[in-house]
C-alpha positions as CSV (number, residue, x, y, z in Angstrom):
1,M,-8.9,12.7,19.4
2,I,-7.5,9.8,18.6
3,I,-4.9,10.1,14.9
4,K,-3.5,7.4,13.3
5,E,-1.8,6.0,10.8
6,I,-4.0,4.6,8.3
7,N,-1.8,1.0,6.4
8,N,-4.1,-0.7,5.0
9,K,-5.6,0.5,1.3
10,E,-8.8,-1.8,1.1
11,A,-9.7,0.7,4.3
12,W,-8.7,4.0,2.6
13,E,-10.4,2.9,0.1
14,N,-13.6,2.3,0.7
15,F,-14.1,5.1,3.5
16,L,-13.1,7.4,-0.1
17,L,-16.2,5.3,-1.6
18,Q,-18.4,6.3,1.5
19,C,-17.8,10.2,1.0
20,T,-19.4,12.5,-1.6
21,E,-16.6,15.0,-1.7
22,K,-13.3,13.5,-2.9
23,T,-10.9,13.7,-5.5
24,F,-8.1,11.5,-7.5
25,L,-5.7,14.0,-5.0
26,Q,-7.0,12.1,-2.0
27,S,-6.9,8.4,-3.0
28,W,-3.6,5.4,-2.1
29,N,-2.2,5.2,-6.0
30,W,-1.8,9.2,-5.5
31,G,0.3,8.8,-2.4
32,D,1.9,5.5,-4.0
33,F,2.8,8.0,-6.7
34,N,4.2,10.7,-5.3
35,E,6.5,8.4,-2.5
36,V,7.9,7.4,-6.4
37,M,8.2,10.6,-6.6
38,G,10.4,11.5,-3.2
39,E,8.2,12.4,-1.6
40,K,7.3,11.7,2.0
41,I,3.3,11.2,2.8
42,W,1.4,9.6,5.4
43,R,-2.1,8.4,5.5
44,L,-3.9,9.6,8.4
45,G,-7.1,9.4,10.0
46,A,-8.8,10.4,13.2
């Protein structure tokens, strides 16, 4: 298995569109919000 960081917002959001079960907590913008609040975030794909 290969795990890598995802740095492309469009690729991230397009992947989520294909998922039947998802929440706003998985969105790119939620990650951006958490970064502004001082949290470290990781966007990883496997």
